[in-house]
VEXKOLFI-377978 format. One record per residue (C-alpha): residue in one letter; x, y, z negated. Coordinates in steps of 0.1 Angstrom, whole numbers, plus 2048, in hexadecimal, padded with zeros to 3 digits. Layout:
N
aXYZ ...
//
This chain:
230
y7C7773766 q7D3756750 w7AE74B74C i7AA74A772 i7C9735775 q7BC71D75B q79B71976E f7AD71178E k7C36F877D a7A56E876D l7986E2790 d7B96D1799 y7C66EF7AE s7EB6F77B0 v7EE71C7A7 y80A7347B2 v80D7577A6 d8257737B0 l8277997AF l82E7A57D3 e83B7C77DC a82C7D27FE a84B7E7806 s85F7C6806 y84A7BA823 g84E7D783B i8327ED82D p83C81382A q82D814807 y8368097E4 r8197F37DA e81D7D67C1 r8007BE7BF l7FB79D7AE f7F47807C5 l7E475F7B9 v7E27417D1 g7D07217C8 l7D37027DD a7BF6E27DA t7DA6D07EE k7FA6C37DE n8106D47F7 d8296ED7EA f8237127EF t83D72D7F1 f8367527F3 p844763811 l86876F80F k86F79480E t8787A482F h8827C7825 g8957D7809 l8AF7CA7F0 g8BC7A77F9 t8B17A981E s8C17B783E n8A57D1842 s8A07F2830 y87E7FC823 i86880D83D s865832834 s844844832 g85285E84A s857845866 a834838861 l82485A862 t833864883 d81A86C89F v7FB86488A p7DC86A8A0 d7CA88A898 y7AD87E883 e79688F86A p7AC8A4853 n7AA8A482D s79F8C7823 t7A48C27FD n7BB8DD7F1 v7DB8D87DE s7DF8EC7BE y7FB8EF7A4 a7F58DA785 n7ED8EE766 k8068DA752 p81F8CA769 v8318AB75F i8558AD76A r86A88F774 p88D88D783 t87F88C7A6 p86289F7B6 w85387E7C2 t84987479E g839887782 t81C89E787 l8208BF79A v7FD8C37A8 k7DA8C079B g7C989E79F g7E888779E g7F08847C3 k8158807C9 a82B8927E3 i8378787FD n85C873801 f86086E827 d88185B822 a87183F80D p85182A80B s83383F7FF p82383C7DD t8078237DA i7E882B7EE t7CB8277D6 a7A68227DA t7A08437C7 m7AF8597E2 g79C8717F7 g79A88E7DE y7B389C7C6 r7C587B7C1 t7CF8797E5 h7F58797EC i8048987FC i8168A081C d8308BC815 p8428C2836 e8538E282B g85F8D5809 v84A8ED7F5 l8478D57D8 l86C8CD7D9 v8738F27D4 y8598F47B8 h8678D67A7 r88A8E57A7 h87B90579A l86C8F277C m88C8DE776 n89E8FF773 g88790B758 g86E91E76E k84B923763 p82E90F771 r81A91F78D s7F5920794 g7DE9217B2 t7DD9107D4 i7FE9047E3 e80390F806 g8148FA820 v80A8D8813 r7EC8C2819 r7DE8A080F l7E0880822 t7C487983C v7B285783D r7C684D85C e7E785784C s7DE84282D a7D6825844 r7F8829855 l809826833 q7F580682E s8017FA851 f7DE7F9861 p7E07FE887 d7D181F894 h7B580D8A6 f7A77FE886 v78781187E f77C81985A k757821858 g74283483F s74785582C k76A863829 t76A858804 s76083580F r77B834829 y79683F811 r78A8247F9 q78B809814 v7AF81281D g7BA8137F8 n7A97F27EF a7B87DF80C v7D67C780C p7EE7D5826 p7E87BF845 p80C7B484B l80E7A9826 a7ED797829 k7FA786849 a81A77B838 v80776B81A g7EE75C832 e80974C847 a81973E827 i7F772F81C h7F372083F q81571183E a80E70181C i7ED6F2828 f7F96E884B p81F6E2845 s8246D0866 e81B6EF87A l83470B87F s81D728877 t837742881 t8357378A5 k80F7378A7 d7F67538AD f7EB75D88A q7C7763892 s7C274089E y7D072F880 f7C1748869 d79F73E877 q7A871A871 l7B372284E c791733847 d77F714854 t7946FE83D l78C71381F h767717829 l76B73C82D r757752845 l767774849 
//
């Protein structure tokens, strides 16, 4: 990305770069992404402060709290099978216990990253009965790997994946199931996008208190300023 930064600076833009962790902004998911902001104005820009996690007064939002009462949408029928060659780590939430690379979700912490390749065997796993926890303990104690389909577990639905990205339930994803998983996985979590958007707005219009304004109205104004049509 250094080439991109050089191109922006050659056009007299001020460039700001930071690696933001979505969980630090109230998203029930660990998701690090690089953000690059280029401003043609000479105003200072500051990325939004963290609101959750270490150094704040708020704990991370757990995946379990986000997945409570999810509307009953189209289920994911992709089965879950034991990995032929499991990769064992100290916790059952890491390593590889199942085929395809999907991770069991720890309901007491943010979920693993929701990716654009989900929908099939790479989709993360709901394990309400702790089947994979027991299997992980079995392997840690020297037990032999198992084979076949794992009963009592399932893969995330599109709507559950969207919940972990903090999309509201009324937001509609269209297209095939694969396309909808990809749309969810490619997205920036809306609350994080809002936080960065507000910071950009404050840098461009420093005299306005963006935190007291309706975001949609000044987001539209920001788009007009940047000649964007969304």
